[in-house]
C-alpha positions in Angstrom: 7.5 9.9 -1.8 6.8 6.1 -1.7 9.5 3.9 -0.1 9.9 0.1 -0.1 11.4 -1.4 3.0 12.5 -4.9 3.8 12.2 -8.2 2.0 8.4 -8.4 2.3 6.8 -6.0 -0.2 5.6 -3.3 2.1 5.4 0.3 0.8 5.1 3.5 2.8 3.9 6.8 1.6 1.4 9.6 2.2 -2.3 9.3 1.3 -1.8 11.8 -1.5 0.9 9.6 -3.1 -0.1 7.3 -6.0 0.2 3.7 -4.9 2.6 1.7 -6.9 1.4 -0.5 -9.9 2.8 -3.8 -11.1 3.6 -5.0 -7.6 3.3 -8.5 -6.2 -0.1 -9.7 -5.1 -0.6 -9.2 -1.3 2.0 -6.4 -1.2 1.1 -3.9 1.5 1.0 -0.1 1.5 0.9 2.0 4.7 -0.2 5.6 4.6 2.1 7.5 7.1 -0.3 10.4 7.5 -3.5 8.5 8.1 -2.3 5.1 9.4 -4.5 3.3 6.8 -3.2 0.1 5.4 -3.9 -1.5 2.1 -3.1 -4.8 0.3 -2.7 -5.3 -3.5 -5.2 -7.8 -5.0 -3.4 -8.1 -8.3 -5.8 -5.5 -9.8 -6.3 -2.9 -7.1 -5.3 -1.7 -3.7 -7.9 -2.6 -1.0 -8.1 -1.1 2.4 -7.4 -3.5 5.3 -10.2 -3.5 7.9 -12.9 -2.0 5.8 -13.8 -0.1 2.7 -13.6 3.5 1.8 
């Protein structure tokens, strides 16, 4: 289950969850099971700190 917390658009979920679409550019997503973090470019989610 994906959850949004706080005023800043940060989403939390598992790596198996589908990341949300139609969100604000530079929104963040943190995978609770892996610790990986992503930001939304306006077109796709990109991993912070490297590529997959």
